[in-house]
C-alpha positions, 0 to 999 in steps of 0.5 A: 130924226124927224120933228114928230119923233123928236117931239114924242121922245120929248114927251116921253123923256119929260114924263119919265124925268118928272115921275122919277123926280116926283117919286124921289122927293116923296121917298126922300121927304118921308125920311126927312119929315117922318110920317105920324106915329102909327101911320102906314104909308107903304100902301094906299089902304094904310094911307087912307086909314091914317091920313087923319093923323097927318099934320100940315108939315106932312103934306110938304113933301108930296106938294113939292114932289108934285110941283118939282116933278111937273116943273122938271118934266115940262122943262125937259120936254120944252128943251127937247121938243122942236116946236110948240114947246109950251104946248108940249110942256103943258101936256106934261102938266095935264098928265100930272094934273090927271094923276093928282086928280085921281089921287084926290079920289083915292086918298082922303087928304084935307081940302086945303091940301087938295086945292093948293096941290091941284091949283098950284102944283101942275099947270102953273109949274108946267108953264114955268118949266116950259118957259124956262126950257125955251130960254136959249143958252 
């Protein structure tokens, strides 16, 4: 397999794994930490209407989903890619950061959460995941 094809597959695999882990944690998190009474979290409109009911604990699962999903995706990408591993891992971080930034405009979350999420959950986790993926066995 050519290095270019392998690097593209590494990016695709990292994105898929990261998204699956992200969604898994979001789904699992809402069963562990239930949403506030009366909050409809099944639609974007429901979230927009009920975001003011959320307490800080309700933002734990989304933050962990973003951070761990990005970390895992970057790790997989760095592990599979043939060269420039940290660059490809950070590309995963940029992809997830773009998704997180778009959510900032869609959902009226508190500024403290948006700041922590955008600053800590994406590029730093992608860098750490990339570095971990580069460790030789």
